[in-house]
C-alpha positions as CSV (number, residue, x, y, z in Angstrom):
1,Q,115.4,55.8,106.8
2,V,117.3,58.7,108.2
3,Q,115.9,61.7,109.9
4,L,117.7,65.0,110.8
5,V,115.8,67.2,113.2
6,E,117.0,70.7,113.9
7,S,116.1,72.7,117.1
8,G,117.1,75.8,118.9
9,G,116.1,78.5,116.5
10,G,114.2,81.6,117.6
11,L,114.2,85.4,117.9
12,V,117.3,87.0,119.4
13,Q,118.5,90.5,119.6
14,P,121.6,91.7,117.8
15,G,124.7,90.7,119.8
16,G,122.9,87.8,121.3
17,S,123.6,84.0,121.1
18,L,121.8,80.9,120.1
19,R,122.8,77.2,120.0
20,L,121.3,75.1,117.3
21,S,121.2,71.3,117.6
22,C,120.6,68.7,114.9
23,A,119.8,65.2,116.0
24,A,120.1,62.3,113.6
25,S,118.1,59.1,113.9
26,G,117.4,56.0,111.8
27,S,119.8,54.0,109.7
28,I,122.8,56.2,109.9
29,F,126.3,55.5,111.2
30,F,126.6,59.1,112.3
31,S,130.2,59.2,113.2
32,I,131.4,58.7,109.6
33,Y,129.4,61.5,108.2
34,T,130.6,65.0,107.5
35,M,128.0,67.3,109.1
36,N,127.2,70.7,107.7
37,W,125.1,73.7,108.7
38,Y,123.6,75.7,105.8
39,R,121.4,78.7,105.9
40,Q,119.0,80.4,103.5
41,A,117.9,83.9,103.9
42,P,114.8,85.3,102.2
43,G,115.5,85.9,98.5
44,K,119.0,84.4,98.7
45,E,120.6,81.1,97.8
46,R,121.4,78.4,100.4
47,E,124.9,78.8,101.7
48,L,127.3,76.7,103.7
49,V,127.9,78.1,107.1
50,A,130.0,75.5,108.9
51,A,131.2,72.0,108.4
52,I,132.7,69.3,110.6
53,T,134.3,66.1,109.3
54,S,134.2,62.7,110.9
55,G,137.7,63.4,112.2
56,G,136.6,66.7,113.8
57,S,138.1,69.1,111.3
58,T,136.1,72.3,111.0
59,N,135.5,74.9,108.3
60,Y,133.5,78.1,108.3
61,A,132.2,80.7,106.0
62,D,134.1,83.9,106.2
63,S,131.0,85.7,107.4
64,V,130.8,83.7,110.6
65,K,134.4,83.0,111.4
66,G,135.2,83.9,115.0
67,R,131.5,84.1,115.9
68,F,130.1,80.6,115.2
69,T,131.4,77.2,116.4
70,I,130.4,73.8,115.1
71,S,130.8,70.7,117.2
72,R,129.5,67.2,117.3
73,D,128.7,64.5,119.9
74,N,128.9,61.1,118.1
75,A,127.5,59.3,121.2
76,K,124.3,61.4,120.9
77,N,124.2,61.5,117.1
78,T,124.0,65.2,117.4
79,V,125.8,68.2,115.8
80,Y,125.6,71.7,117.3
81,L,126.1,75.2,116.0
82,Q,126.9,77.8,118.7
83,M,126.2,81.2,117.3
84,N,127.5,84.3,119.2
85,S,127.5,88.0,118.4
86,L,124.6,87.5,116.1
87,K,123.8,90.1,113.5
88,P,120.6,90.9,111.6
89,E,122.2,89.5,108.4
90,D,122.4,86.1,110.2
91,T,118.6,85.9,109.9
92,A,117.8,82.8,107.9
93,V,116.5,79.3,108.0
94,Y,119.3,77.0,109.2
95,Y,119.5,73.5,107.8
96,C,121.4,70.5,109.0
97,N,123.0,68.3,106.3
98,A,124.8,65.0,106.5
99,V,127.1,63.8,103.8
100,Y,129.1,60.6,103.3
101,G,131.0,60.9,100.0
102,L,132.0,57.2,99.5
103,T,128.4,56.2,99.0
104,N,127.2,59.7,97.8
105,S,124.7,59.7,100.7
106,H,123.1,63.1,101.5
107,Y,120.4,63.9,104.1
108,W,118.7,67.1,105.0
109,G,116.7,68.4,107.9
110,K,113.7,70.6,107.5
111,G,115.3,73.6,109.0
112,T,115.0,76.0,112.0
113,L,114.3,79.7,111.7
114,V,116.7,82.1,113.3
115,T,115.7,85.8,113.4
116,V,118.0,88.4,114.7
117,S,116.2,91.7,115.3
118,S,115.7,94.3,117.9
């Protein structure tokens, strides 16, 4: 059984910063998984925000490039999303996702709410 638990969400003013964390536990060899952050805003589809492979390669949605940074600490089984220069349109529930393609393994966290508002 694998659990992904997100934390770090909250209310922040436009221009502010937040750091999200996602801790993995259970029967998961964390370091081999690609870790993703998705978000879903009210009335919109879930979208991929950032990804980091087992080798450390990263990829970002155009809307967050230059503002968000994804990183991972395999010793702590944790992936992070540093979010700077936040905008109201970044308001969403942010979900952590773990993927291992060779076994088609997918895991999701329950999400953490980020609200950007003055």
